[in-house]
N, C-alpha and C positions, 0 to 999 in steps of 0.2 A: 740277319743273320745266317738264314739257312743258304741263302745265296752264295755268301762266302765260304760257308762250310764245305756246299757241293764242288765249289771252286779248287779248294785245297783238295780235295777228294779227288776231283778231277785230276788234279797234277801229279799226284799221288798216284794215281793209277796210269797216268804217262810215263811215270820214272819205272814202274815195272813192265811196260810195254803192252798193257792192256789196251790197247789203241782205241777198238771202239766202244768200250766203257766209258774209256777218259773221254772221247769225243761229247756220249751222249752227256756228263755230268757238265762240262764246258757249254754247251749248247742251252741246256735249263740253267745254269746259272748265269749265264750272259742276257737272256731275257729278263731276269729279275734287276740283275744289276744295272740295264740298260734304262729300266724304270726309274731305278733308284737314283740314279744321274741327272735325271730329269729333275727329280725332287732335291737336289743337294746331295743328297747320300754321304759317303764317309768320304772325309778330306782326302783329296788324292785319286779318288777313283775314276772320275772322268779322264785323265790324261792316262791310264792305263788301258780303258777298254778297248784303243785300235791295238795293241798289243793281244790282249787276251782273243780279240776276233781274228786276227790273222792266226795264232796259236788254234784256232776253233776250226777257221780254214786250212789249215795244215792238215790237221789230223783227218778232216771230211776227205779231202782228196788222196789222202793214204790209206784211210779206211776205203774209199767207194773204187779205188783202182785196182779193175778185176784183173791184173796180172798175176800170173804165179810169185815173179819175184819182182817186188815191189821197189821202186825205184826210191820213193820217200824213205824207206828204210836206212838207206844209208846215210841219206841227211842227220836223221835222229838217231843213229849209233854217234857219228860224229860232234854233235853237239850232247848228246849225254856222256861222252867221254869229256870234253871240255867241262863240263859241271863238275864231273867226279875230280877231274884233276884241281879245277881252279875254285871250286866251290867247297868242295868236300876234304879236299887234299887226299883223295880215297886214289891212290897211285894203282892199287892193284885192278881196280874196276874198271879205272879209266883207261888201263893197258888192256884188258880183254875187250873193252868196247870199239878200241881203234883196230885191234887185229880181226876183228868181226867186220867191222865197217869196210876193210881192205879186202875181206873175203867178199862181201854181201856185192861190193861193186862189181868183183870181177864173175860174180855170180850176175850180174844183174846185163853184163855186157854178152858176157858166152848164150844167155839165154836170149837177149834180146836180137843180137846177131844171128847166133847159130842154132839155136831152139836147143841148146845144152844144156841139161839138168846134171849140175855137177854132185848132186846125190844121188844120181840114178841114169850115168853117162854110160852111150853104147861106146865100146873103142873106136870103130869105124866113124864116128863121130868127129871123132880127133884128128889133129894135122898127121900126117904119115909117121912122124918123127917121135910121136907118145904113142902110137897105139899098142905096140909089144910091152911098153913100161906099165901103161893101162893094164892088159891082161895078165902081167905079171905080178904086177904089184896091189893092185889099188880093188881085187875081190874084196865084198865085207862077206867074211864069214857066216856073220847074222841072219842078213836077208839076200845073200846073193847077189847084191848090186855093185856096181862098179864104182866109188867113190871118189872123187878129184880131191887130194888135198890142196891146201890153201897156194903154196909156191908153184902147184902143176897148172892151179888156174888159170895163173899170171903168166905162166911159161906156154899154156895154150894160144892165150889170145896175142904172143909176141909172135907164135908161129904162122899166126893167120894172118898177121902186118898190122895187126894192131899198134898203134904208136904209145898207149897207155902200158900194154905188156911188154913193149921194146924197152921202155924206161923202167918198168921194174926188173927187167934183166939188165941192164945198164946199174941200177941203184942196188943190186943183190948183195954187194960186198957191203955197203952201209946198212942195209935192211937185214941181213943175218944175224948179227949180234943183236939188234934189238929186237927179232922175234925170238931168237934163244933165252934172252933174259925173259921173254914172256912167259915161254916155256917153261922157265925153270922156278918160276913164281911160285909163292905159295897157291894162288889161285889158278896156276896153271898146274904143274906136273913136279913142281919141285918146293924147296923149303928156302928160297933167298928171296927177302925184300925188294919191291920195285923200288928205284928211287925217280923222284921226278924229273930230273933230265934226261931219262931215257923215255919216258913220256913224252914230254915236247919234241925229242929229237924226232919218234916213232910218227908223231902228229904232224911234224913239217913235211914229213916224207909222205904220208899217206892223203894230205891234204893236197901236195903236189901232184900225184898220183891220180888222184879221183878227180881234178880240177875245180875241185868247190871251194868257194870263197867265204870266208868266215860270216860275212853279211847274208847270207843264204840258209844259216843254218837257223832254226826254230829257237827263240830265246823266252824264256820262263820270265814272266814279269813278277816285280817284287811290289807290293803293296804296303807302306808304311801308314799305319793306323795308329 
């Protein structure tokens, strides 16, 4: 029972993006559950162990990734959005997670390919077409750093010739009303509830732009006791 409690706590920590603590809990519970499965364990446990091991491996890779911008976070945000939308019908949080996944992917591409930190960019690092706009519009008054908003991150990729960035620019007419809906949501900056179909529309576009397949996303197991 302690192992099952640790397992539940681990997944709860994961839902809050406490990756290292979640990984530690999953590792601890997995050892005990492995042993329990040898002696029979709770019904259905043996069938779930491969999923739990896969989840632990996903967290291990994410936690131990030394990069400042971690690729695994994109996959986790997309999986989180799917759980919020389909399991909880919490469309507000699903929309937030999708927008963040869209940004995290652009941040990963810009950092990996061009060493650009979108939260602390130097205008001269950007394509020429964006440098003046960056200097004029993107200086943060609080910490004095230039910070690129999400659409500009993707436009920078497009200017660099990145196919994903160019696809974003082509899809912008479809993307803009969806990002507006996220912005006007109660958990955005407005007072309008998010509709489920908006979440699905944005999810379809984000999955296409990032090139992520649903089968590659981490999935939480369901243990029926």
